[in-house]
N, C-alpha and C positions, 0 to 999 in steps of 0.2 A: 632464462629460457625464453625462446621466442613465443610471444603470446599468440601470434598468428597461427602457430601450429597447434594451439590448444583449442581447437574449434571443430570437434568431430561432427557437430550437427550444422555447421555452416551458419551459425548465428551471426557471426561478425560481418557477413556480407549481405545483410538484409537491405532491402530497398528502403529509402526514407519514407516516413509516414505521410500519406496524403491527408492533408487537413481539410479537403473538400468534403469528405464523406463523414459527416458528423454522426450519422445513424449507427455506423459500425466502424469506428476509427481504426481498429486493429486488423480488420479483414485484409488490408493491403500489405501486411508485413509478410512478404514472400521472399525466399532466397533468390538471388540473382543468377546463381549457377546451378547446374543440374546436380541432383543427389539421388543416385539410383536406389539408395537404401531408405529414402525418407519416408516411404509409405509401407514399410514392412509390417507394421502393426495393423495395417488395414487391408492386408492381402486378400482375405476372404471376401470382405464386402466390396472391395475395389473390383475383384474379378467379376462378381455378379453385375455390378453397375457398368463396367466396361462392356460386358456382353450385351446388356440392354442398349448401351450407347451405339455399339456397332450396328445392331439391328435398326436403330433409329436412323443411322447414317444412310442405310440402303433406301429407306423410305424417302429421305431428303434427296438422295441422288436421283431417284426417278422424277421428282419434281424439278430438279435442276435441269435435267435433260430436255424439259419442255420449255426452258428459257430461250430467249431469242439468240440467234447466232451473233447478233451485234454485240450483246453483252459479253459473249465468250471472246470475241475478237478484241474487245476493249480490255478484257483481263489480260489477254496475251500481250497486247501492246504495253499495258501498264507494267507487266512483269519484266519485259525487256528493258523498259526505262529504269525500273527499280534496280536491275543488275548493274546498269551503267552508273546509276547514282550511288549505289552501295560501294562500287569499286572506287569512285572518286573520293567518297568519304573515308574509306579505308586508307587511301593513299595520303590523305591529309592528316592521318594519325588520330582521327576522332574515335571515341569509344563506341563500338558497335553494339554494346549491351544495354544502351539506354536510348530513349527517344523522347520527343516532346510529348508531354501529357496534356490532354485536352482540359479545358477549364472545368467542365462538368463531367467528371468520370462516372460511368454507369456503376450501379451497385455491384460489388464483388461478392455479395453475401447470398445471392439467390442460388438455391440448389440447382436450378437449371443451367448454371454456368458450366457444370461438368459436361453437359450434353451439347450446349451451344458451342463450347470450345471445340468439341470434336466435329460438329457440323461445319464450323468455320474452317477448320483445317481440311476437312474432306472437300469442301467447296473450292479450295484453292490448292491443288497439288503443288503449284509453284511456290507456295509458302514454305515448302521444305528447303532448307539451305542447300543449294547445289554444291557449294564449295566446302561444306562441313567444317568451317573454320570459325564459327561464331557461337558455338554451343547451342543451347536450346532456344535462344532468342534470335538466332540468325534468320530462320524462316519468317519469324514475325516481322523483323525489320524489312525483309524483302517485300513482304506483302503490303505492309503499311506504306512503304515507299512507292508502291505502284500507283497510288492515287485512287484506288478503288474505294468508293464510299457508297455506291448505289446498290451493288449486288450482294454485299456481305453483311454480316452482323456489325453492330457498333464497335468502334475501336476501343480496346481495353488497354489498361495500363500495362498489363503483362499477360502472358499466356501460359497454360500448363504444359507439362512435359509430355513427350512421347505421343505426338499427334498420330492417330491411326490413319492408314492410307485411305485415299479417296477414290479407289478404282475397284472394278469388279464387273462381271458380265451382267448385261441388262436383264436377261431372262432370269438368271439366278437371283438378282436383286428383287425382281417383281414377285417371284415365288415366295421370297422370305419376308416381304413387306408386311403382310397381314399378321403373320405369326410373330414377327419381331415387335410390332407395335403392341400386340396383345401381351407379349411377354414383358415388355417394358412397363406397361400399366400394372401387370401383376406384381412385378418387383417393387414398384412404388407403393402399392397397397400393403404389401407385406412389411416394407420398411416403416410405413406410416403407422402400422398397427403396433409397433414396438418390439417386434421379434428380435431385432438387432440391438435392443437397448443395451444389453451387456457389452456388446462389442463397441457400441457408441461411446460408452464411458471410457473404454481403453483408447478410443480414437482421439480423445481430446488432446492428447500430447502431440498430435501432428496437425493441429488446426491450420498452421501456416501452409501446409501442402494439400489440404483437403477442404475444398470449398463447400462440400455438402453440409458441414456442420456450422458454417459461418453465419447463416441468416439468423437474426435475432428478432423474432416477431411473437414469441410465445409468452413473453412477460414472466418467465421463470416459473411456470406452473408445475414443473416436475423436477426431480432430482437431476436428470441428465442436463436440463437447461442450465442449472446453476453450476454444474461441473464444467460446462462449456465456458461460462463466464469466468469461473475460477481459472481456467486455463489461459484466458486472456491476461489475467493478472500475472501468471507465470511468464508469459511472453514479455510483458512489460518489465518484469524483474530481469529476465535474460537480456533484454536490450540495454537496460540500465547497467547491469553488471558487466556485460561484454564491452560496452563503451568505456567504462572505467578500466577494465582489464587491458584494453588495447591502448588507451591514451595516457593513463595515469597510474599504472599498477604500482602498488606499494605506497602511493602518496596518500596523505591524510585528507586532502581536499581535491575535488574534481570540478573543473570548469568545462562543462560539456560543449559550449558554443565555440570557445577558442581551442577546446580539446587539449587542455593543459592540466597539470596538477601542481600541488604545493605541499611541502612538509610542514608540520607544526612542531617538529622536533628534528634534531640533526639526522637521526636514523629512522624517523617515522614512528608513529604510535599505533598504527593499524586502525586508525579511526574509522575508516569505511569498512575494511576487511572484517575486523572483529565484530563491529556492530551488525554485520550482515550474516554471520555464521549460522544462527538459528533459522533465519529466513531461508537460506540455502538448504538447510536440513529439512525443514517443513515442506518445501517445494520439491524435494527429491532431486536437486540439481547436483548430482554426485561429482561430475567432472570438475565443476566450478568449486565445489567444496574442497576437493582434493588439492586444487591449486592454492586455495586460501590456506589450507592446513600446511602445505609445504612452505608457504611464506612465514607462517606462524612459527614453524619448527626451525627454519633456517635463517630468518632475517630479523625477527622481533627480539628486541632487548629493551628492558625497562631501565637499564643502567645508563641513563643519559642525564646530562646536566640541563634539565628542562623543568620550568615551572608549569604545572598543569592545574586546572580547576578541579578541586576535590570532588564536587558534585558531578560534573559532566563526565569525568574520568571513571567515577564509580558506576554511574547508571549505564554508561555505554560500554566501557572496556571491561570492568569487573563483572557487570551484569551480563554482558555478551559472552564472556568466557564461562561463567557459571551456568548460563543457560545452555551453551553448547555441550558442556559436561553432562548436564542433566538429560538432554535429549539423546545424546549419543549413548548414554548408559541405559536409560529407561525405554528408549524407542530406537533400538539398533537397526530396525528395518528402514528408518528414514535416512536416505542418502548414505547407504552403508559404505564404510571405508575400513579396509582390513587393518590399517595401522592403529585404529582406536578400539579394536576388539579386545575383549578381556584376555589378559595374559600377554598381549603384545607390548613391545617396548614403548610405544607411544600412547598407551591406554590412558595415562593421566596427564597428557600434554596440556589440555585446557585447564585442568585444576592446578597444575604446577605453575602455569603462567599467571593464573588468578591469584594464587597464594603469594607469589613474588610481588605482584602489583599491590596487593592488599597490605603487605608488610610495609611498603613504602607510603601508602596512603594513610596508614595509622599515625604517621607523624602529625597529621592535621589535628588529631584529637589531643595532642600534647600542649594545649593552651592552658592558661591559668584557671579557666572555668571548666574546661572539658567540652565546651562548644567548639566544634572544629573550625580551624582556620579556612579561609576561602580557597587557598592554594597550597600546593606541596611541590617541593623540588625533589624529583624522583631519585637522582643520584645521591643527594645529600640526606635523604630521609628527614626533611625539614619542612615544618609547617610555615606558611607565609601569610601574614595578615593582609586583609583586603587593602588594595591601593586606592579604593574609592569608598564612598558612603561613610566617611569619617572612620574607616577601619572596621566597619560592621560587616558581618557575614549576612548572607541572605537566609531568612528563616526557613524558607522552603528547602533550600539547598542543604542546610544542616540537618534537616529532619527527613531527608529523602535518601538516606544511606542505609537504613536499617534492614530492609529486606535482603539486600546483598550481603551485608556483614553477618547477619544472623544465619543465613543459609551456609555461608562459608564456615562459620563456627560449628554448625551442625556437621558439615562434611569433614572438617579437620579435627574437631574436638578441642580446638583452641578457644578457651572461654573468653580470652581478652577481646577477641573480635566482637563477641556478643555484648560484653559488659560496657565497652566504650560506646558502642552505638546506642545501647539501651539508656545509658546515663544521659545522653543528649535529650531524650524525650522528657526525662524527669526535670532537667534544668529549664526547658522551655515551659513546661506546665507549672513549675514553681513560680513563674511570673504572675500567675493568676489572671490570665486573659479574660476579659469581660465577654460573657456569653460564648466562650470558646473560640473567639475570633482573634487571631494573633497578628500583630504588626509584622511587616515584611522584612524588618532588619533586626538583628540581634548581635551584640558584641561578644566576640570570642574571649575577650579579656575578662569580662565581668559576668557574662551569662544573662545580661539584662537587655530588654528590648530597646531599640533605637527608633524614635519617632512613633507616630500613631497611624500611619497609612495602613488601611485594611482593604485587601482585595484578594480575589481568587484567580487573578491573572498572574503575570510574571512575578516571581519571587515569593508568591504566596500559595500557588496552586497545589503542588504535590505534598505539602504538609498535610492537607486534608485527605488527599488520596491515600497516603501511607498510614493514616490512622486506621481506617477500616481494613486495609490490606495486611497490616501487621496482625490484626485480630484474626483474620482468615488464615494467614500463613501458618500459624501455630495451632490450627484446627480449633479455633475459638477458645483456647485455654488462657488467653490474656484478656479478660473482659474489661480491663482498664481502658483499652483502646476503643472498644465499642462504645463505652460510656463517653469518652472524649469525642468520638465521631458524632454521636447523637446530640451532644451538647452543641457542637460546632454547627451542625446542620440546622438546629433550631435557631441558632444565632444568625445564620445566613438568611433564614426566612424573616426573622424579626427586623434585621437591619439592612439587608442588601436586596431582597426580592421586591420587585414592583412590577407594574404593567404599563405597556406603552399606550400612547394616544395617537391615532384613534383605534387601532386594531387590537389592543389588549394582549399583546404578546408578553409572555413571562420572561423577565430578564433578571440577571444578577449584576447589580451595579457595584460601585466602589465608594469607599469613604476615605478619601485621601487625607482629611484633617481629623480623622478619628470618628468613633461611632456617634459623637454628638455634632459632627460637622455635616455639611451638605452631602447628599447622595449624588454621585456622578453617574449618569446613565451610559457608562462606557463598559463594553465587554471585549476583552482580548479574545482572539480565537482560542487561546489556551483554556479559557473558562469552559469550553465545550467538552472537556473531559467529564464535567459534573453529571450530565444525565446518565451516562453509563455507570459511573461510580455510585450514584444514588440507588440505581436499580440493583447493582451488585450487592450493596449493603442491605437493601430491603429483603432480598431473597437468599443471601449467603451464597449465591452462585447457582442455586436451583432455578428451575423455570418458575415463573409466577404461578402457574397452575399447581405445581408440586408444593410450593411454599405455602399457598393458601390452605392446604390440607393440614398443615402443622398446627398444633395448639398454640405455638408462639406467634402466629400471625395476628396482628392487631390493626385497629383503625389507623394507627400511625404508619404502619407499613403501607397500607392502602393509600394514605395521603402522600407518602414518599414516592410511590410509583406514579401517582398523578403528577407530582412536581417534575419527575424525570421525563414524563411524556411531554409536558408543556415546554420544558427547556430544550428538549430534543427538537421540537417543532421550531422554536426560535432559532436554534443553531442551523437548521436546514434552511431557514429563510435567509441566513447570511449568504448562502450559496446561490439561492434563487434571485437574490437582489442584484448581483453583479452581471456585467455583460458576458463574461466568460463562463459563468456558472461555478466559479471558484472564489471562495470567501477571501476578503481582505484580512489583514493582520488584526485590525481593530475596527469595531463597529460601534457607533454611537446611536442612541435611540431617543425618540421624542417621547417625553413623559409629562405627566401632570405636575403642576406646581401648587402645592406640595405633592410629592409623589404619593400614589395610592399605597395604602397599607397592604401587606401581604394577605390579609384576611378579606380584602375587598372582592366583591363578585366580579368575575371576569370571564370572557369567552373570546378566545382568539379566532381570527379568520382561519377557516379550515384549509382553504386552498390558496395557492400563490398564483394569482392571475398574471399571465405573462405580459399583459398590457403595460407599457411603460408608464402610463398614467394611473395605474391601479391604486386604489385607496390604501392598500396595505403598505405600499412603498413609502408612504409618509412617515411610517414608524422607524424606518432605517435610514442611517446616514453613514457613508464610507468616505472619509476625507482623503484628499489626494495623497498625502504623505502616509496614509495608513492603508493604501490600496494594494500593497505588495502581498504576494502569496508565496510562502516559503515551503510549500509541499507538506504542510503540517498535518498530523494524524488525528487530532483530538476529536473531530466530528465523526470521522469514520470509526474511530475507537468506540465512541458512544453508540453509533449505529450497530456495531458488532455486539455490544452488550445488550442493547435493547432488542435486537433480533433473537439472540440466544434466550433471553429471559422472557420476553412476551410472545415470541412466535409470530409477531405481526409482520406480514410480508412486505408492507410498505417500507420498512427500514432497509430491507435488502434492495428494493427498487430504487430508493433514494441513493443508496451506495453505488448502484450500477450507473445511475445518471451522473453522479459525482465522478466516478472512475472515467467515464467517457469524456467528461470535461477535461480531466487531466491529460488524457490521451490527445485530445484535439488541440489543446492550447499550450502544453508544456513540452511537447515532443520537439527534439532538435534534429535538424536535417543532417544527412550524411553520417548516420549511425552514431550520433552524439548522445543518445539516450533522452533524458528529461531534465528540465531546468526549473529553477525558481522564477517567479515573475516579479518585475518591478511594479507593474500596474495590471491588476487582474480585472479592472473595470472598463477596459477599452478593447476593441477588436480591430486589428490584431494586438495582443497584449505586448507590452514592453518587457524584456527579459532581464534577469540579473546575472546570468551566466554562472550559476552555482547549483550543484546537486547536493542537498543536505544528506548526511548519512542516515537520518531518520526516515528519509524517503524509502530506503531499503529496509531499515530495521523495524519501522512502525507502519507507515502508511500502506505500503504494498502488502505487508504481512496482515494487517487488519482487513484489507480488501479480500485477501486470500481466505482468511478465516470466516469472514462474513458470507462468502459465496460457497463455503465448503460445508461438510457434514458436521453436526454438533458433537460427535464423539471424538473429534480431533481437539485435544487440549480442553477437556471438559472443565467448566468453570468451578465446579465443586471439588476439583482435585488439584488445581494449580492457582497461582496468582501471577499476574503479569506485572513486571516492574514498570516504572514510569517511562521506560524506553521500549516497552512491549517485549521484554525478554522473559519468557515463561520460566517460573521457578516452582518447585513442588510445595504443597502443603505438607507439614510434618508435625509429629509430636515432639515436644521439647526434651523429654527425658529428664533424668535426675540431675544432669549437669547444669541445665539452664533454667532460668526463671525470670519473671518480670523484674524482680529485684528492687521495686520501689512502690510506694503508695502515694496517692494524691493527698495534698494538704487540704484541710477543711476550707470550705469557701461558701459564700452566700448564694442566693438564687441566681444572681447575675454572673457568678463565676469568680468574683473577687475574693481574694484570700481573707480568711477570718483570723485575726491576730489572737 
């Protein structure tokens, strides 16, 4: 199917993002061609405002008539030269729908734009395209080409549609001037009072065509403000998806700068499409979801001679399909599609595809120990030992499969899915990790750890995340995982937490040579999942205010929340440190020698002074080879949890600032969407020409949830897997159980023989 025809809202023809307007980067995303139906949802409000604008025009017309005849003659002469110039450009085959943009573009977000635009058009009747062959921009081109800079308003990058006429009788205009101005003021007062608030919420879906809602000066003080910001995230998702749909549909990778794609398997794995399904649902992008579902039904097959990573395929593909099944079943009003309605032939499409994939991935668990192999051949149903790390699997990867397989077991009743995933947790715990901190490698052949490297970054992170989330997934009926989580968190405090010099930021370091080796003051961006996860564990998904009322709230919960706040502050500093406002992949910190103990008194700098020589900057270091930004979600993930749990508005504001940095520095010209950065610490940043699938699956989703209402995916009802795919909490029932008990161990967690 031709992708260009799948664009009922004209999203594929958006103008490139102007990177000059940092204050409101998305305000310039406007269609290049007219769409007479684009403002249907705003008809009532638009009618009132257009009436006010017309009255204002008449007042302006009276003022214009007092202008000098010399200016009028200059306009006429300019219009004549414009026509000649336009004809020459057209003969040369140039695109008449674009023009040179000034270096400093005026703000496109001011509500007065609606009225200024109409005054601009009324002041220059010649701006109307005489030939009617250039669409809505034809008249703009003609006027801009006239050389008029003295008598009109500043030149804008674009102009709105349907300019009102600039003519009428002088006497009639004079009689209406006073009434028109008064009416105009009255309308503004009524609008400002909030009478149109309900309509304003509905209007956010058309921000591209409606400048009135574009200005962002209120700092998110009310619900409508955050709905507007959330709609900007939807626009970013639309731009990203539409670029992929246009240039790389069905491909597993997308390179937005070169506008190419690449397959990871002969027939594709749906790497981007499946990972994005639940984001499309949550954002109510029905037409795009329909296209994705068509590809899923007609093109996707797992029967391919292809090796895939067990972990990545589970969290992205299996998790994405299961989440799509959950949302389409429990929230049918989200992006409703008739094909997946109850009783329809395609009702179980997502689940059927998930079951087929899971059957193949189960081959990974057929190792001598039961610890899954690193990879699987899909067609052969065969597990494959790791080709690196002396054949060891990643500890995090082997223990970040459980949420997905347990939920699938619950849906299908097939106990083997549950038992194989549960068995891995027992095998890992039977190693007797000291203070609950596990090395980052484990052999699938023996079930024993390889090496002593301890970290919460790559290959270690999601082991800890899935401890507490497994406890929550089964409605707290498996206390063994809460026990393991609390043991590990105390181990993190004891061995990995320290404070920077001189600003005393709280960090989680690494012990590459084991817990008795030196502490490395290095934090992967991946570690920034921890603030949100700590807060989630402390409250169980309730708000902090609600959790404190429970008899189970302790001083330890209070301390955990304080640690979460401190780490969140440090992670935000990673963004404030760089030139683009986007964190590097790895940050090093300046610490004392020996490092301060986690119990040491500390008080971090509260604000991040933008001065390049500010004292707080001495605590941070981003090395050149670590300065890339891969559109990672961990910090906004934690901001989302911290906002939901604490209700502190600063976490939303930090998220908005971060989102604007993504828009300013990762946007690709000519409708390419957004890209990763090779170096986020220089302006302009150098790019990598790659859009990660988790940009759609996680980063934009977390922004959307952060700016949205709290009753969408309430944290006490769902768990989000490590790829941000929402899955429900459920009771295990008689068929399933934890199935194992921890071996006796001493106070440090070592096994007692």
